[in-house]
C-alpha positions in Angstrom: -0.2 -0.2 -0.2 1.5 3.0 -1.1 2.0 6.3 1.4 -0.6 8.0 0.3 -3.1 5.3 0.6 -2.0 4.6 4.3 -2.2 8.3 5.1 -6.0 8.4 3.5 -6.9 5.0 5.5 -5.1 6.2 8.7 -7.2 9.3 8.5 -10.6 7.3 8.3 -11.7 8.5 11.7 -11.3 12.0 11.6 -12.6 12.1 7.9 -15.7 10.4 8.7 -16.2 12.5 11.5 -15.3 15.7 10.2 -15.9 15.7 6.4 -18.9 13.6 6.9 -20.4 16.3 9.7 -20.0 18.8 6.5 -21.5 16.7 4.2 -24.5 16.9 6.2 -24.4 20.1 7.5 -24.7 21.1 3.6 -26.9 18.2 2.3 -30.1 20.5 0.5 -28.8 23.6 1.0 -29.4 25.5 -1.8 -27.7 28.7 -0.3 -24.5 29.0 2.1 -26.2 30.3 5.2 -25.3 31.5 8.9 -26.6 28.2 10.0 -24.0 26.1 8.0 -21.0 28.6 9.2 -22.1 27.6 12.8 -22.2 24.4 12.1 -18.8 24.2 10.1 -17.4 26.3 13.3 -18.7 23.2 15.8 -17.2 20.7 13.6 -14.3 21.9 13.3 -13.9 22.3 16.8 -14.8 18.8 17.8 -12.1 17.4 15.5 -9.5 19.4 18.0 -9.3 22.0 15.0 -9.0 24.3 17.6 -11.2 27.7 18.5 -9.0 30.3 16.7 -8.3 28.0 13.6 -11.7 27.1 13.4 -13.0 30.9 13.3 -10.0 31.5 11.0 -11.6 28.9 8.5 -15.0 30.1 8.6 -14.2 33.5 8.1 -12.0 33.0 5.1 -14.8 30.5 3.6 -17.3 33.4 4.0 -15.1 35.4 2.1 -14.4 33.0 -0.5 -18.1 32.0 -0.9 -19.0 35.7 -1.5 -16.1 36.7 -3.7 -16.3 33.5 -6.0 -20.3 33.2 -5.7 -20.1 29.3 -4.5 -23.7 27.7 -4.4 -22.9 24.1 -5.0 -21.8 21.9 -2.0 -18.9 20.4 -4.0 -17.6 24.0 -4.6 -17.8 24.7 -0.7 -15.8 21.4 0.1 -13.2 22.2 -2.5 -12.7 25.4 -1.1 -12.3 24.3 2.3 -9.8 21.7 1.5 -7.8 24.5 -0.1 -8.2 27.0 3.0 -6.7 23.9 4.8 -4.0 23.3 2.5 -3.2 26.8 2.7 -3.2 27.0 6.6 -0.8 24.2 6.9 2.0 25.2 4.1 4.8 26.6 5.0 7.8 25.6 7.0 7.3 21.9 6.7 10.5 21.3 4.7 13.5 19.3 6.5 16.9 20.8 4.8 19.5 18.2 5.8 22.0 19.7 3.5 25.5 19.7 5.3 27.3 16.7 6.5 26.7 15.8 8.8 23.4 17.0 10.1 21.8 16.8 13.4 18.2 15.8 14.8 17.7 16.3 18.2 14.2 14.6 19.3 12.2 15.3 22.3 8.7 14.1 23.9 7.7 12.5 26.9 7.5 8.7 27.0 4.8 7.2 25.4 4.1 9.3 22.5 5.9 7.1 20.1 9.6 9.2 20.2 12.2 6.2 20.1 10.0 4.3 17.4 10.0 7.8 15.4 13.5 8.1 15.4 14.0 4.5 13.9 11.6 5.2 11.2 13.0 8.2 10.2 16.4 6.4 10.1 15.4 3.8 8.4 13.5 6.7 5.9 16.6 8.7 5.5 18.6 5.5 5.2 16.1 4.5 2.5 17.0 7.5 0.5 20.7 6.6 0.3 22.1 8.7 3.4 24.4 7.1 6.3 22.7 7.7 9.3 23.8 7.6 13.0 21.7 7.2 16.5 22.5 8.7 19.8 20.8 7.2 22.8 21.1 10.4 24.7 17.4 9.7 26.3 19.6 8.0 29.4 16.7 8.7 32.0 15.4 4.8 31.2 17.4 1.9 30.3 14.1 1.0 28.2 14.2 3.6 26.3 18.2 3.1 25.5 17.5 -0.7 24.8 14.3 0.1 22.4 16.7 2.5 20.7 18.7 0.0 19.8 16.4 -2.7 18.5 15.3 0.1 16.1 18.7 0.8 14.9 19.2 -3.0 14.3 16.0 -3.0 12.1 16.6 0.1 10.3 20.3 -1.0 9.8 21.6 1.9 11.1 24.5 2.4 13.7 24.1 3.4 17.3 26.0 5.5 20.2 24.8 4.5 23.6 26.1 5.0 27.2 24.7 3.4 30.3 21.3 4.3 31.9 21.9 7.7 34.1 24.8 9.0 32.1 25.2 12.4 31.2 22.6 13.0 27.8 25.2 15.4 26.6 28.2 13.2 27.2 25.9 10.7 24.7 25.9 13.7 22.0 29.6 14.4 21.7 30.1 11.2 21.7 27.6 10.4 18.7 28.9 13.4 16.7 32.1 12.3 17.3 31.2 8.9 15.7 29.2 10.3 12.9 32.2 12.7 12.0 34.6 9.6 11.8 32.2 7.5 9.8 31.3 10.0 7.6 27.4 10.3 8.8 25.1 12.3 6.4 22.4 12.7 9.3 22.8 12.0 13.2 19.8 11.7 15.4 19.8 11.8 19.0 17.2 10.7 21.1 16.8 13.3 24.0 14.5 14.5 26.6 11.9 12.0 27.5 10.5 13.8 30.3 8.9 17.3 31.5 10.6 16.8 35.0 11.3 20.3 35.1 11.2 22.9 32.6 14.6 24.4 34.7 16.7 20.9 34.2 15.4 20.2 30.8 16.5 23.6 29.4 19.9 23.2 31.2 20.1 19.9 30.0 19.4 21.1 26.4 21.6 24.4 26.6 24.2 21.8 27.3 23.9 19.8 24.4 23.5 22.7 22.1 26.5 24.0 23.2 28.4 20.9 22.1 26.6 21.2 19.3 27.9 24.4 18.4 31.2 23.6 19.4 31.7 20.0 17.6 29.5 21.1 14.4 28.9 24.6 14.1 27.8 25.2 10.6 25.4 21.9 10.9 22.1 21.7 9.8 19.8 21.3 12.8 16.5 20.5 13.6 14.8 20.1 17.1 11.9 17.7 16.2 9.1 17.8 19.2 6.7 14.0 19.0 3.4 14.5 19.7 0.5 12.0 20.0 -2.4 12.6 17.6 -4.6 10.9 19.9 -4.6 13.2 22.6 -6.0 16.1 20.8 -5.8 19.3 22.7 -3.5 17.7 25.3 -0.8 17.5 22.8 -1.3 21.4 22.1 -0.6 22.1 25.5 2.7 19.3 25.9 3.8 21.5 23.2 3.8 24.7 24.8 5.1 23.4 27.7 7.9 21.9 25.5 8.6 25.1 23.7 9.4 26.9 26.6 12.2 25.3 27.4 13.4 24.0 23.7 14.5 25.7 20.4 11.4 22.9 18.5 11.7 23.4 15.1 9.1 21.3 13.8 6.9 18.5 15.0 6.7 14.5 14.4 3.1 13.7 14.6 2.4 9.8 15.5 -0.7 7.8 15.8 -3.0 9.6 13.4 -4.1 6.3 12.1 -5.9 5.7 15.6 -7.5 9.3 16.2 -10.7 11.1 14.8 -9.2 14.0 16.3 -6.8 14.5 13.5 -7.5 18.2 12.9 -5.1 18.8 15.6 -2.8 19.5 13.2 -4.1 22.5 12.1 -4.2 23.8 15.6 -0.4 23.1 16.1 0.5 24.8 12.5 -2.0 27.7 12.8 -2.1 28.4 17.2 1.2 27.1 18.2 3.2 28.6 14.6 5.2 25.0 14.5 5.5 23.2 11.5 4.3 19.7 11.1 7.3 18.0 9.4 6.7 14.2 9.7 3.9 12.3 10.4 3.1 8.4 11.5 0.5 6.3 10.1 1.1 2.9 11.4 3.2 0.4 13.1 6.0 -0.5 10.0 9.4 0.9 9.6 8.2 2.1 6.6 5.2 4.4 7.9 6.9 7.8 8.4 7.1 10.4 6.0 7.4 14.2 5.4 4.7 15.9 6.2 2.5 17.1 2.7 0.2 19.7 3.8 -1.7 19.3 0.3 -2.1 15.7 0.5 -3.1 15.9 4.0 -5.8 18.1 3.3 -6.7 15.5 0.3 -7.0 12.6 2.6 -9.0 14.9 5.1 -11.7 15.5 2.7 -11.7 13.3 0.2 -11.6 9.5 -0.4 -9.6 9.2 -3.3 -6.3 7.2 -3.2 -3.2 7.0 -5.4 -1.7 3.8 -6.3 1.6 5.4 -6.1 3.8 6.6 -3.1 4.4 10.5 -3.0 
């Protein structure tokens, strides 16, 4: 099954709830009236799009319906899709040009952080890149062991220390190993808890200093992993991490298990942080770069593609 089809299938719960409700609200209408706009706003909020973003979508749709003289339900649905795609666009690109480039991954335990790193490693390797992983989430031995399993599955190298080791020391050794082995991308599993914002900031600041010293000109991403099934709780979690870390993008997991996929819009529009990768399954190849147009298409359409995008 192509990734677009997996995304389409994964968003079924969200699509059934949101797009299905929009279809019902439009059914039998000859004119797009205030009642429909009220219904649409409620539908979007129920899908965890967020109040502010729901209001923006409705406002932009009102303008488009007036300016383009839209009447048919099909045209209104297409306009909503275009608005959603536009809101989600911008900043989702991942520019890993320098050799090596560095990705730091943060997020609380249980959101799929370590699994996402393994899938990212496999994705980059499939693109012909040499990847090395650093097990710098040293708070739990299980996190180190789990990352080692994923490194083996993905067929990439890993650097690890013992449980309780200094995360910054692991990052330092991983960077040195990456340089020595001519790795294209270094991915480090870091902060797996929001135990204390001050401690987290200090931990990450130490890691940043090492990166600045060892790889001063390297491209870097700080990616926060969020669980889509937690809806608005994911937004709150993101806000807390963003107070402690320079988050450049989001990895959104478990889209295939939620009816709250609208949270993607809230993340981008309310937090001003782009979603850069999405996971829609348990397989090692179920992680891809986020494409706003494909997401909007899958959110509102049953269309499929035979090939991966």
